[in-house]
C-alpha positions in Angstrom: -189.8 -106.8 13.1 -189.1 -104.1 15.7 -186.0 -104.7 17.9 -186.4 -103.5 21.5 -183.3 -102.9 23.6 -184.5 -101.5 27.0 -182.1 -98.8 28.3 -180.2 -98.4 25.1 -181.0 -94.7 24.8 -180.7 -93.8 28.5 -178.0 -96.3 29.5 -180.1 -97.4 32.5 -180.4 -101.2 33.2 -184.1 -101.2 32.7 -184.3 -105.1 32.4 -182.6 -105.4 35.8 -184.9 -102.9 37.5 -188.0 -104.5 36.0 -186.8 -108.0 37.1 -186.4 -106.8 40.7 -189.8 -105.1 40.7 -191.4 -108.3 39.3 -189.7 -110.3 42.0 -191.3 -108.1 44.6 -194.7 -108.7 43.0 -194.0 -112.5 43.1 -192.9 -112.4 46.8 -196.4 -113.6 48.0 -195.8 -116.9 46.0 -193.2 -118.1 48.5 -195.6 -118.6 51.5 -198.3 -119.9 49.1 -195.8 -122.5 47.7 -194.8 -123.5 51.2 -198.5 -123.9 52.1 -199.1 -126.0 49.0 -196.3 -128.3 50.0 -197.7 -128.6 53.5 -201.2 -129.3 52.2 -199.9 -132.0 49.9 -197.9 -133.6 52.7 -201.0 -133.7 54.9 -203.1 -135.1 52.1 -200.6 -137.9 51.6 -200.6 -138.7 55.3 -204.4 -138.8 55.4 -204.4 -141.1 52.4 -202.1 -143.4 54.3 -204.3 -143.1 57.4 -207.4 -144.0 55.3 -205.7 -147.1 54.1 -204.6 -148.1 57.6 -208.1 -147.5 59.0 -209.4 -149.8 56.3 -206.9 -152.4 57.3 -208.0 -152.1 61.0 -211.6 -152.5 59.9 -210.8 -155.7 58.1 -208.9 -157.1 61.1 -211.7 -156.2 63.4 -214.3 -157.7 61.1 -212.5 -161.1 61.3 -212.6 -161.0 65.1 -216.3 -160.1 65.1 -217.2 -163.1 63.0 -218.5 -166.1 65.1 -216.7 -168.4 62.7 -213.4 -167.0 63.8 -213.9 -168.6 67.2 -215.2 -172.0 66.0 -212.5 -172.7 63.4 -210.9 -176.1 63.5 -207.8 -177.5 62.0 -206.6 -181.0 61.0 -203.3 -182.4 62.1 -201.5 -185.5 60.9 -198.4 -187.4 62.0 -197.5 -188.3 58.4 -198.2 -185.3 56.2 -196.2 -186.9 53.4 -198.6 -189.8 53.3 -201.9 -188.6 54.7 -203.0 -185.0 54.6 -206.2 -183.6 56.2 -208.4 -180.6 55.7 -211.6 -179.9 57.6 -214.7 -177.8 57.1 -215.7 -175.1 59.7 -217.7 -176.5 62.6 -216.3 -180.1 62.3 -216.4 -181.8 65.6 -213.1 -182.6 67.3 -211.9 -186.2 66.8 -208.9 -188.4 66.2 -208.2 -191.6 64.3 -205.6 -193.9 63.0 -205.3 -194.2 59.2 -203.3 -196.8 57.3 -202.9 -196.7 53.5 -202.5 -200.0 51.8 -202.5 -198.7 48.2 -203.3 -195.6 46.2 -205.9 -195.2 43.5 -204.4 -195.6 40.0 -205.6 -194.8 36.5 -205.8 -197.4 33.7 -202.9 -197.1 31.2 -202.4 -199.0 27.9 -199.6 -199.0 25.3 -199.4 -200.0 21.6 -196.6 -202.0 20.1 -193.6 -200.0 18.6 -193.8 -198.9 15.0 -191.3 -196.9 12.9 -191.6 -193.1 13.5 -194.2 -191.6 11.1 -195.9 -194.9 10.2 -199.4 -194.6 8.8 -201.6 -196.7 11.0 -204.5 -197.3 8.5 -207.9 -195.8 8.3 -211.2 -196.5 10.1 -212.5 -195.4 13.5 -211.8 -196.0 17.2 -214.6 -196.2 19.8 -213.6 -195.3 23.4 -215.9 -196.3 26.2 -215.4 -195.6 30.0 -216.3 -198.4 32.3 -215.2 -201.1 34.7 -213.0 -204.1 34.0 -213.7 -207.2 36.2 -212.5 -210.7 35.6 -211.5 -209.9 32.0 -214.9 -208.6 31.1 -215.9 -205.0 30.6 -219.0 -203.3 32.1 -219.7 -200.0 30.3 -220.3 -196.9 32.4 -223.2 -194.5 32.0 -221.4 -192.3 29.4 -221.8 -193.3 25.8 -218.9 -194.5 23.7 -217.0 -191.7 21.8 -216.0 -192.3 18.2 -212.7 -191.0 16.8 -212.4 -191.1 13.0 -208.9 -192.0 11.7 -207.7 -191.2 8.2 -205.6 -193.9 6.3 -202.5 -191.7 6.4 -202.7 -190.7 10.1 -199.6 -191.3 12.2 -199.6 -192.0 15.9 -199.0 -188.3 16.7 -202.0 -187.3 14.6 -204.1 -190.1 16.2 -203.1 -188.9 19.7 -204.2 -185.4 18.8 -207.6 -186.6 17.6 -208.1 -188.7 20.7 -207.3 -185.8 23.0 -209.7 -183.5 21.1 -212.5 -186.0 21.3 -213.1 -185.6 25.1 -213.5 -189.3 25.7 -212.2 -189.3 29.3 -208.7 -190.4 28.3 -205.5 -188.7 27.2 -203.1 -189.9 24.7 -199.4 -189.3 24.0 -196.6 -190.7 21.9 -193.5 -192.3 23.4 -190.4 -192.5 21.2 -187.4 -194.7 22.0 -184.8 -196.8 20.1 -187.4 -199.2 18.9 -189.6 -196.6 17.3 -192.8 -194.9 18.7 -195.7 -196.2 20.7 -199.2 -194.7 21.5 -199.8 -194.4 25.2 -203.4 -193.9 26.4 -204.4 -193.3 30.1 -207.7 -192.6 31.9 -208.1 -189.0 33.0 -209.4 -190.2 36.4 -208.3 -192.9 38.8 -210.4 -195.8 40.0 -211.8 -199.1 38.9 -215.0 -197.5 37.5 -212.9 -195.1 35.3 -211.2 -197.8 33.2 -211.8 -197.8 29.4 -212.1 -200.0 26.4 -211.0 -199.1 22.8 -212.7 -200.9 19.9 -211.4 -200.5 16.4 -213.4 -200.6 13.1 -210.6 -201.2 10.6 -210.9 -200.2 6.9 -209.1 -203.4 6.0 -212.2 -205.3 7.0 -210.5 -207.3 9.8 -210.9 -205.7 13.3 -208.9 -208.3 15.1 -205.7 -208.8 13.2 -202.2 -207.4 13.9 -202.4 -205.0 11.0 -204.0 -201.6 10.3 -206.0 -199.8 12.9 -206.6 -203.0 14.9 -203.2 -202.5 16.4 -204.7 -199.6 18.5 -207.6 -201.5 20.0 -207.8 -202.6 23.6 -210.6 -205.2 23.9 -210.7 -208.8 24.9 -211.7 -209.8 21.4 -208.6 -208.2 19.9 -205.6 -210.0 21.3 -203.2 -208.3 18.9 -204.1 -204.7 20.0 -202.6 -202.6 22.8 -201.5 -204.1 26.1 -202.4 -202.9 29.6 -199.5 -201.4 31.6 -201.6 -200.4 34.6 -205.1 -201.4 35.6 -207.4 -198.9 37.1 -207.7 -199.4 40.8 -209.2 -197.9 43.9 -207.4 -196.5 46.9 -207.4 -199.0 49.8 -207.1 -197.8 53.4 -208.3 -198.4 56.9 -209.7 -195.9 59.5 -209.3 -197.3 63.0 -208.9 -200.7 61.3 -212.2 -200.3 59.4 -211.5 -200.8 55.6 -212.5 -198.0 53.2 -212.1 -197.7 49.4 -212.1 -194.7 47.1 -211.9 -194.2 43.3 -209.6 -191.3 43.9 -206.8 -190.5 46.4 -209.0 -187.7 47.8 -211.5 -189.1 50.2 -214.4 -186.6 50.9 -217.4 -188.7 51.9 -216.1 -191.2 54.5 -215.9 -188.8 57.4 -218.3 -185.8 57.8 -216.5 -182.5 57.3 -213.1 -184.2 56.8 -211.2 -184.5 53.5 -208.3 -186.9 53.4 -205.6 -186.7 50.7 -203.6 -189.9 50.3 -200.1 -189.5 48.9 -198.4 -192.9 49.5 -198.8 -196.2 51.2 -197.9 -196.4 54.8 -196.1 -199.1 56.8 -198.0 -198.2 60.0 -200.9 -196.0 61.2 -200.9 -192.2 60.7 -202.4 -190.4 63.6 -204.9 -187.9 62.3 -206.9 -185.5 64.5 -209.3 -182.5 64.4 -209.0 -179.8 67.0 -209.7 -176.2 67.8 -207.6 -173.9 65.5 -206.1 -171.8 68.2 -203.2 -170.7 65.9 -205.7 -169.1 63.5 -207.3 -167.3 66.4 -203.9 -166.1 67.6 -203.0 -164.8 64.1 -206.3 -162.9 63.9 -205.6 -161.2 67.2 -202.0 -160.4 66.3 -203.3 -158.9 63.0 -205.7 -156.7 64.9 -203.0 -155.5 67.3 -200.6 -154.8 64.3 -203.3 -152.9 62.4 -203.9 -150.7 65.4 -200.2 -150.1 66.1 -199.6 -149.1 62.5 -202.2 -146.3 62.8 -201.1 -145.3 66.2 -197.4 -145.0 65.2 -198.3 -143.0 62.1 -200.4 -140.5 64.1 -197.8 -140.3 66.9 -195.0 -139.5 64.3 -197.1 -137.1 62.3 -198.4 -135.1 65.3 -195.3 -134.9 67.5 -192.8 -132.0 68.0 -189.2 -132.9 68.5 -187.7 -130.3 70.9 -184.1 -131.4 70.1 -184.3 -130.9 66.3 -187.1 -128.3 66.6 -188.9 -130.2 63.8 -192.7 -130.6 63.9 -194.6 -133.4 62.3 -196.8 -132.7 59.3 -199.9 -133.0 61.4 -198.6 -131.3 64.5 -201.4 -129.2 65.9 -204.0 -130.9 63.5 -207.0 -131.2 65.7 -208.5 -134.0 63.6 -205.4 -136.2 63.8 -205.0 -135.6 67.6 -208.7 -136.3 68.1 -208.5 -139.6 66.1 -205.4 -140.6 68.1 -207.2 -140.0 71.4 -210.4 -141.7 70.2 -208.6 -144.9 69.1 -206.6 -145.2 72.4 -209.7 -144.5 74.4 -211.6 -147.2 72.6 -208.9 -149.8 73.2 -209.1 -149.1 76.9 -212.9 -149.3 77.1 -215.0 -152.0 78.6 -217.6 -154.3 77.0 -220.5 -156.2 78.6 -219.0 -159.6 77.9 -218.0 -162.2 80.5 -215.6 -163.3 81.9 -213.4 -161.0 79.8 -214.6 -157.4 79.5 -211.3 -155.6 78.7 -208.6 -156.3 76.1 -206.0 -156.4 78.9 -207.9 -159.3 80.5 -206.7 -161.5 77.6 -203.1 -160.1 77.4 -203.6 -157.2 74.9 -202.0 -154.4 76.9 -201.5 -150.7 76.2 -198.0 -149.4 76.7 -196.3 -146.0 76.7 -197.2 -144.0 73.7 -200.4 -145.9 73.1 -198.7 -148.9 71.7 -200.4 -152.2 72.2 -198.5 -155.4 72.9 -199.5 -159.0 73.6 -198.8 -160.8 76.9 -198.2 -164.3 75.5 -198.9 -166.2 78.7 -202.2 -164.4 79.3 -203.3 -164.9 75.7 -202.4 -168.6 75.8 -204.6 -169.0 78.8 -207.5 -167.1 77.1 -207.2 -169.2 73.9 -208.2 -172.2 76.0 -211.6 -170.6 76.3 -212.6 -169.6 72.7 -216.2 -169.0 73.5 -215.2 -166.4 76.1 -212.9 -164.8 73.5 -215.8 -164.7 71.1 -217.9 -162.9 73.6 -215.1 -160.3 74.1 -214.8 -159.6 70.4 -218.1 -160.5 68.9 -220.7 -159.7 71.7 -223.8 -158.2 70.2 -225.8 -155.5 71.9 -228.3 -152.7 71.0 -226.0 -150.4 73.1 -222.9 -149.6 71.0 -220.6 -149.3 74.0 -221.5 -152.7 75.2 -220.6 -154.5 71.9 -217.6 -156.7 71.5 -214.3 -155.0 70.5 -214.4 -156.4 67.0 -217.9 -154.9 66.3 -217.0 -151.6 68.0 -213.8 -151.0 66.2 -215.3 -152.1 62.8 -218.2 -149.6 63.3 -215.8 -146.9 64.3 -213.5 -147.5 61.3 -216.5 -147.6 58.9 -217.7 -144.3 60.3 -214.3 -142.7 59.8 -214.2 -143.8 56.1 -217.9 -142.9 55.4 -218.6 -139.9 53.2 -219.3 -137.7 56.2 -216.7 -139.4 58.4 -213.8 -137.7 60.2 -211.1 -138.9 57.8 -213.1 -138.3 54.6 -214.2 -134.8 55.8 -210.7 -133.8 56.7 -209.4 -135.1 53.4 -212.0 -133.1 51.4 -211.2 -130.0 53.5 -207.5 -130.3 52.6 -208.3 -130.8 48.9 -210.5 -127.6 49.0 -207.8 -125.7 50.7 -205.3 -126.9 48.1 -207.6 -125.7 45.3 -208.0 -122.3 46.9 -204.2 -122.0 47.4 -203.6 -122.9 43.8 -206.0 -120.2 42.6 -204.2 -117.7 44.9 -200.9 -118.6 43.3 -202.3 -118.3 39.8 -203.6 -114.8 40.8 -200.2 -113.7 42.1 -198.4 -115.1 39.0 -201.0 -113.3 36.7 -200.6 -110.0 38.6 -196.8 -110.3 38.4 -197.0 -111.0 34.6 -199.2 -108.0 34.1 -196.9 -105.8 36.3 -193.9 -106.8 34.2 -195.7 -105.7 31.0 -196.6 -102.4 32.7 -193.1 -101.7 34.1 -191.5 -102.5 30.7 -193.9 -100.1 29.0 -193.3 -97.3 31.5 -189.5 -97.7 31.5 -189.3 -98.0 27.7 -191.4 -94.8 27.4 -189.0 -93.1 29.8 -186.0 -94.5 27.8 -187.5 -93.1 24.6 -188.1 -89.7 26.2 -184.5 -89.6 27.5 -183.3 -90.5 24.0 -185.3 -87.6 22.5 -183.9 -85.2 25.1 -180.4 -86.4 24.5 -180.9 -85.9 20.8 -182.3 -82.4 21.4 -179.4 -81.6 23.7 -176.9 -82.7 21.1 -178.6 -80.5 18.4 -178.7 -77.4 20.6 -175.1 -77.9 21.6 -174.2 -78.2 17.9 -176.1 -75.0 17.0 -174.4 -73.1 19.8 -171.0 -74.2 18.6 -171.8 -73.1 15.0 -173.2 -69.7 16.2 -170.0 -69.1 18.3 -167.8 -69.9 15.3 -169.7 -67.6 13.0 -169.6 -64.8 15.5 -165.8 -64.9 15.7 
């Protein structure tokens, strides 16, 4: 392998000279790199703007929906005992509710046996139905059989019952006396009780031995005992009695769902009214979404004379145009009555285009939800006369569309970044080729100097020899 040592023959620092020349070739990279950083910064900001515009569109869409202005909410004086939820459009009302008892699920328990005892073989038949006066009325579902092997323990039997899907669940309770099988209805209410009949391999289905011990049936007195009867919830609405198989009452009052949690000692006052708090939150979310974009644009386009630092989008006509368009829209007028401007309901524009809410004015406007609906959701064939929710939603969707202002500017920045990258690659490639060329030229010069130095040494030597001979 050849060893190259530039400048060895001439003593000139060829590598240093070439490095400086290459640095001159690479000088155009500096402004290109600065431009790349600027483009990336702008792209990042426009990405944030795109997300913020999408958030504004969502907030405006909520205000433009008629359901936003007809929403209702339920209120209760005893939320720990009686809770309420209401469907949209439910009429305003109020009532007094007392809870006498909650709905319960039927539960039975076997006698205690030593842990791991084999209960005997056979099968269990589990039937859902209603107990009344000691007799059982089967429900519409058919009985579910559960086959039991002779060596099955209570834990194995509980697993088989749970896998059968019979409308009950089983577990094993262990204490100092041994273990017991506990079986409970999956659902509360009188009609969701159950009967368990045993077919015992020992031939006697009613004795206190074998699988008969796990029966719950009037004909098997030695089987499991009931620890809790299935029962309905008992309550009154304005002193009118109601019952329910569950503690969630959905059919008694149109559009209203009551959830009972415990018995009461007095009436719980329950009411349905206009959900003004939800309306307030939607308006606040709209104002916050606008302010987020406005603040971003204000920061990105400003120039600080004290620090002499310009924002990343300072002088960007697209950003400035977007900022002015948003502020102008929020100051515009709709065709709605009696409110036609945002400031009429307390949404006011302050210095720097920041919006704030005048609480007292908004509180007054919230007493007229239909008028607010007109302000935000007014429909019209003329775009400028539509409600603010519809106008802002359409404006935001336009910005985010393929040919929209934000999308177009973003694509332009990406294209500029691609071109800038190619220019940097060209400069780097040109500098690399120049380095090869400079090294070749200076190495050739170094070799020529080396040859001349050798020739000079030879001539000097010959002259010295000639002079010596002459003497």
